C-alpha positions as CSV (number, residue, x, y, z in Angstrom):
1,X,62.5,78.8,-1.0
2,X,60.9,79.6,2.7
3,X,63.6,79.7,5.3
4,X,64.0,77.0,8.1
5,X,63.2,79.5,10.9
6,X,65.7,79.1,14.2
7,X,63.1,76.9,16.8
8,X,62.5,74.5,13.8
9,X,66.0,74.0,13.3
10,X,67.3,74.0,16.6
11,X,64.7,71.0,16.8
12,X,66.1,69.0,13.7
13,X,69.7,69.3,15.2
14,X,68.1,67.8,18.5
15,X,67.0,64.9,16.8
16,X,69.7,64.3,14.3
17,X,73.3,65.6,16.0
18,X,75.8,63.8,17.4
19,X,74.2,61.1,20.3
20,X,75.9,62.2,24.0
21,X,78.7,59.8,24.5
22,X,78.1,56.6,27.0
23,X,79.8,55.8,29.3
24,X,80.7,53.0,33.0
25,X,78.4,53.1,35.4
26,X,80.7,51.4,37.5
27,X,84.1,51.2,38.7
28,X,86.6,48.8,36.9
29,X,86.0,45.8,37.9
30,X,88.8,42.6,37.6
31,X,91.1,42.9,34.7
32,X,91.1,40.5,31.8
33,X,94.4,39.4,32.3
34,X,93.2,37.8,35.7
35,X,91.1,35.1,33.3
36,X,92.6,32.0,31.5
37,X,91.1,32.7,27.5
38,X,88.1,30.1,26.8
39,X,89.6,27.0,25.1
40,X,86.6,27.3,22.2
41,X,85.8,29.1,18.9
42,X,85.0,33.1,19.8
43,X,82.6,34.4,17.0
44,X,83.1,37.5,15.1
45,X,81.2,40.8,16.2
46,X,79.0,41.2,12.8
47,X,75.8,43.3,13.2
48,X,74.0,45.0,15.7
49,X,71.4,42.9,15.9
50,X,70.4,38.7,15.5
51,X,67.5,39.4,13.1
52,X,64.9,41.4,11.3
53,X,62.3,42.9,14.4
54,X,59.4,42.1,12.4
55,X,60.9,38.3,12.7
56,X,61.6,38.5,16.5
57,X,58.0,39.8,16.6
58,X,56.2,37.4,15.1
59,X,57.7,34.9,16.9
60,X,57.2,37.0,19.9
61,X,60.9,36.3,21.4
62,X,60.7,39.2,23.9
63,X,57.6,38.4,25.2
64,X,58.4,35.0,26.1
65,X,62.1,35.9,27.5
66,X,60.0,38.5,29.6
67,X,57.4,35.8,31.5
68,X,60.1,33.3,31.5
69,X,62.5,35.7,33.0
70,X,59.9,36.9,35.5
71,X,60.6,41.0,34.6
72,X,58.1,43.2,36.7
73,X,57.2,46.7,37.3
74,X,59.7,48.6,39.1
75,X,63.2,46.2,38.7
76,X,66.4,47.1,36.8
77,X,67.3,45.4,34.0
78,X,70.6,44.9,32.3
79,X,71.0,44.6,28.6
80,X,73.9,43.2,27.9
81,X,75.7,43.9,24.5
82,X,72.5,45.8,23.8
83,X,73.0,45.9,20.0
84,X,70.5,48.0,18.4
85,X,68.2,48.3,21.7
86,X,65.6,45.8,20.3
87,X,65.1,44.2,23.9
88,X,65.9,47.8,25.3
89,X,63.6,49.6,24.2
90,X,61.2,47.0,25.4
91,X,62.1,46.8,28.9
92,X,61.1,49.8,28.9
93,X,57.9,49.0,28.7
94,X,58.3,46.1,30.7
95,X,59.5,47.3,34.3
96,X,57.7,50.8,33.9
97,X,58.3,54.4,34.7
98,X,59.6,53.1,38.3
99,X,62.0,51.2,36.8
100,X,65.6,51.1,34.9
101,X,67.1,49.1,32.2
102,X,70.7,49.5,31.5
103,X,71.5,49.1,27.7
104,X,75.7,48.7,27.7
105,X,77.4,47.8,25.1
106,X,81.2,48.0,23.7
107,X,81.3,49.2,20.4
108,X,81.2,53.1,20.1
109,X,79.2,53.0,16.6
110,X,76.4,50.7,18.5
111,X,76.4,53.0,21.8
112,X,76.2,56.3,19.2
113,X,73.3,54.8,17.2
114,X,71.4,52.9,20.7
115,X,71.6,56.9,21.9
116,X,69.9,58.4,19.2
117,X,67.2,55.7,19.5
118,X,66.2,56.0,23.3
119,X,67.1,59.7,22.4
120,X,63.9,59.4,20.1
121,X,61.8,57.2,21.9
122,X,61.8,60.1,24.8
123,X,62.2,57.1,27.2
124,X,63.4,58.3,30.7
125,X,64.4,55.1,32.2
126,X,67.1,53.6,29.9
127,X,71.0,54.1,30.2
128,X,73.0,53.7,28.0
129,X,76.5,52.1,29.0
130,X,79.7,51.7,27.5
131,X,81.3,48.6,28.8
132,X,84.7,46.5,28.2
133,X,84.5,43.1,26.6
134,X,85.1,41.8,30.1
135,X,83.7,43.7,32.5
136,X,79.6,45.7,32.0
137,X,80.9,47.9,34.5
138,X,77.5,48.5,36.4
139,X,77.0,49.8,39.6
140,X,77.5,47.0,42.2
141,X,74.4,45.6,43.9
142,X,72.4,47.4,41.5
143,X,70.2,44.7,39.1
144,X,67.7,43.0,39.6
145,X,67.9,40.9,36.2
146,X,70.6,40.9,32.9
147,X,69.9,39.6,29.5
148,X,72.6,38.8,27.5
149,X,70.7,38.1,23.9
150,X,72.1,36.3,20.9
151,X,76.1,37.3,21.7
152,X,77.5,35.4,24.5
153,X,79.3,33.2,21.7
154,X,80.8,37.3,20.7
155,X,82.3,37.3,24.5
156,X,85.6,37.0,24.1
157,X,86.9,36.6,28.0
158,X,83.3,35.1,29.2
159,X,84.8,34.4,33.1
160,X,86.3,38.0,33.2
161,X,82.6,39.3,31.7
162,X,80.2,36.8,34.5
163,X,82.6,37.4,37.6
164,X,82.3,41.2,37.1
165,X,78.8,40.9,36.4
166,X,78.4,38.8,39.4
167,X,79.2,42.7,41.1
168,X,76.5,44.2,39.9
169,X,73.6,41.8,40.5
170,X,71.5,42.3,43.6
171,X,71.3,39.2,46.0
172,X,69.5,36.3,44.3
173,X,69.8,38.3,40.3
174,X,68.9,36.1,37.7
175,X,71.1,36.2,34.5
176,X,69.2,35.0,30.8
177,X,70.9,33.8,28.5
178,X,69.0,33.5,25.1
179,X,71.4,31.6,22.4
180,X,71.4,29.5,19.5
181,X,72.3,25.2,20.4
182,X,74.9,25.3,17.7
183,X,78.7,25.6,17.8
184,X,80.4,29.2,18.2
185,X,81.9,29.2,14.9
186,X,78.0,29.4,13.6
187,X,76.9,31.6,16.3
188,X,75.8,29.7,18.9
189,X,76.6,28.1,22.2
190,X,75.6,24.5,22.9
191,X,73.9,24.5,25.8
192,X,76.4,21.7,27.9
193,X,79.6,24.9,27.3
194,X,77.3,26.8,28.5
195,X,76.5,25.4,31.5
196,X,79.9,24.0,31.9
197,X,81.4,27.7,31.6
198,X,78.9,29.6,34.0
199,X,79.2,27.1,36.6
200,X,82.8,27.5,36.2
201,X,82.0,31.3,37.5
202,X,80.3,30.1,40.2
203,X,76.8,30.5,38.8
204,X,73.6,27.9,39.5
205,X,70.7,26.9,36.7
206,X,67.6,27.2,38.1
207,X,65.9,26.9,34.1
208,X,66.0,26.0,30.7
209,X,63.7,26.9,27.8
210,X,63.9,25.8,24.0
211,X,61.5,28.9,22.8
212,X,59.0,28.6,20.4
213,X,59.5,30.3,17.0
214,X,63.0,28.7,16.4
215,X,64.8,31.5,18.1
216,X,66.7,29.7,20.2
217,X,66.8,28.6,23.9
218,X,67.0,30.9,26.9
219,X,69.3,29.4,30.1
220,X,68.4,31.0,33.5
221,X,71.1,31.4,36.6
222,X,70.9,32.8,39.6
223,X,74.5,34.7,40.0
224,X,77.0,34.1,42.5
225,X,77.1,36.7,45.5
226,X,80.3,38.8,45.4
227,X,82.1,37.2,48.0
228,X,81.2,33.6,46.5
229,X,83.1,34.1,42.6
230,X,85.5,31.6,42.4
231,X,89.2,32.5,42.5
232,X,89.7,33.9,38.7
233,X,92.9,31.6,38.9
234,X,91.3,28.5,39.9
235,X,89.2,28.8,36.7
236,X,89.4,26.1,34.1
237,X,88.6,26.6,30.7
238,X,85.7,24.9,30.1
239,X,86.5,22.7,26.2
240,X,83.9,23.6,24.0
241,X,84.6,19.4,22.0
242,X,84.5,17.8,25.9
243,X,80.6,19.7,26.0
244,X,79.1,19.5,22.7
245,X,77.1,16.7,22.9
246,X,75.3,16.6,26.0
247,X,72.3,18.7,26.4
């Protein structure tokens, strides 16, 4: 049996070896303890992706979201809870070589798999970022748009995450949340509950669309300026039951 030459072996190791550890990009924001706990269930994180990629492609989920969000070449876009990288890899093409994608997650095995996938794809405009459940740990005033796709219902401290995310947004930065119109226990977020929690964190809704293909809805919000964020001590948790009926 022929022996593998050293150069080939080095290439194999480079492609299959351990991915470099992802690190935070920005300083820590307000601690989770500063915020009230949500008055609703929090869904368990069960997978790195919401559905099979081929199914999402048939529904043109990504295309719909990018068009509605107005994502343009040259922008910096954060994929919060990037998971397997379905959005992050596609966003790399949408923002182009002059743009930047921040693929953020909190689960080590997701970050390792995402790092390997980005490296194999040779996408230099994606940075894999290790955040915290209540804080994406992104650079201040660095993000044009942020996406939270099929994961909002899994956020254990939504008020903290939204507060700290706002500090990373540029003035007028837009935040898009894709989710199913269902209760958190069934891996969705009722739109009225979402609106209540975002408003409590100082965000202003600018758009709402039911996406085609049965992939949920997209709600778009403008993030508050850092000095316009509510004091965490004044936030009152939104009730799941009280807001479930309104759309």
